[in-house]
N, C-alpha and C positions, 0 to 999 in steps of 0.2 A: 269652757263653763263646766266646771266639773259634776255638778249635780243641776236636776232641773225640777220643779213643780209642774206636774202635768194638770190635765183636765178632771183627773179622779178628785181633786182637791175641790173643785168647785159645788158649791152650797153644803159643804162640810166644815172648813175651816180647822179642824182636830189640829192641836198645835204641840202634841208630844213631840213632836221634832226639835222644837225650840228647846225643850228642856235637855236635850242629849247633845246639842251643838256647842263646840267650845269655842266659836266666835260668835258673832250676831251678825249672821248673814242673812238672816230672814225677817220679809218685810210682810205686812198685812193690810188688805182693803175689807170692803164690807163682804166680801164672797169667800175669799180664798188668801194663801199663803204664796210667798213666791221667793226666789233663792237669788240673791244678789253674785252674781259672777266674780265681782271683784273682792269680795272678802270671803267666800267660799274657799276652805281649805283643802280640800275634797277629802277629807275623812271617811264619810260614808256612816257616819252614825245616826243620821237621820233616815237611813233607808228604812231598816227592821222597825224604828219607830213608828212609822206613819200605818197607821190602823187601816186608811183605805189604799196603801201602795202606790201613794201619788207621787214620790220621789223617786229618780232614775237616773243615771248615769246620763251625759248628753249621748254619749255614742252608743248605747241600748236603746234609743229610742227608735220605736218605727217610723217609718217614712211619715207616716199622718199625725205623729206627734212630735216630729221635728220644730214645729212652727212654736213650742215652748219656750226652745231656746231664746230666741229673740222676746218672745213676750214677758219671760222673767229678766234677760238684761234690760228690757225699757221699763218694765214696770216697779222694780224693788226699788233703785234709788229715789222713785219719785213718793215712795211710801214710807211710814213711820216703821222703826225697828221693833221687832217684838223680842223680848228676851226672856217673857216667863209663859207658862202655859195659859190658855184662854180658856173660856168658856166655848164649846163646839157650837154652831150654829142650830138653831131650832131643827134646820131640815138633816143635821147630819146623822141621826142614825137611819132616817129613811134613805137618804144617799149610800149610806155603807151598804145596808140591804140589797139595796138596787145593784152595786157594783159586785155582792156576792161575798163579801168580809166579815 
């Protein structure tokens, strides 16, 4: 899996990442987005687009973040694809401030 959405996305669901993705690899639930590892082409366009720095390459993850590799791989295929920017969650601004971005 080239890229992973980590826990920084929880309670945000900013979808700026979706607008720069050349393939439809992003999926979302009510709380966050996920990347489908079978669709991601490892272009990294999404990394700088995320305002809360929630996306990383799988080999750049800290040990305590490696769980997100399997979570993305399991959850993404079970959720709808998102192809366009959506309204962030009502908690997104507070979460962004909490994370220091």
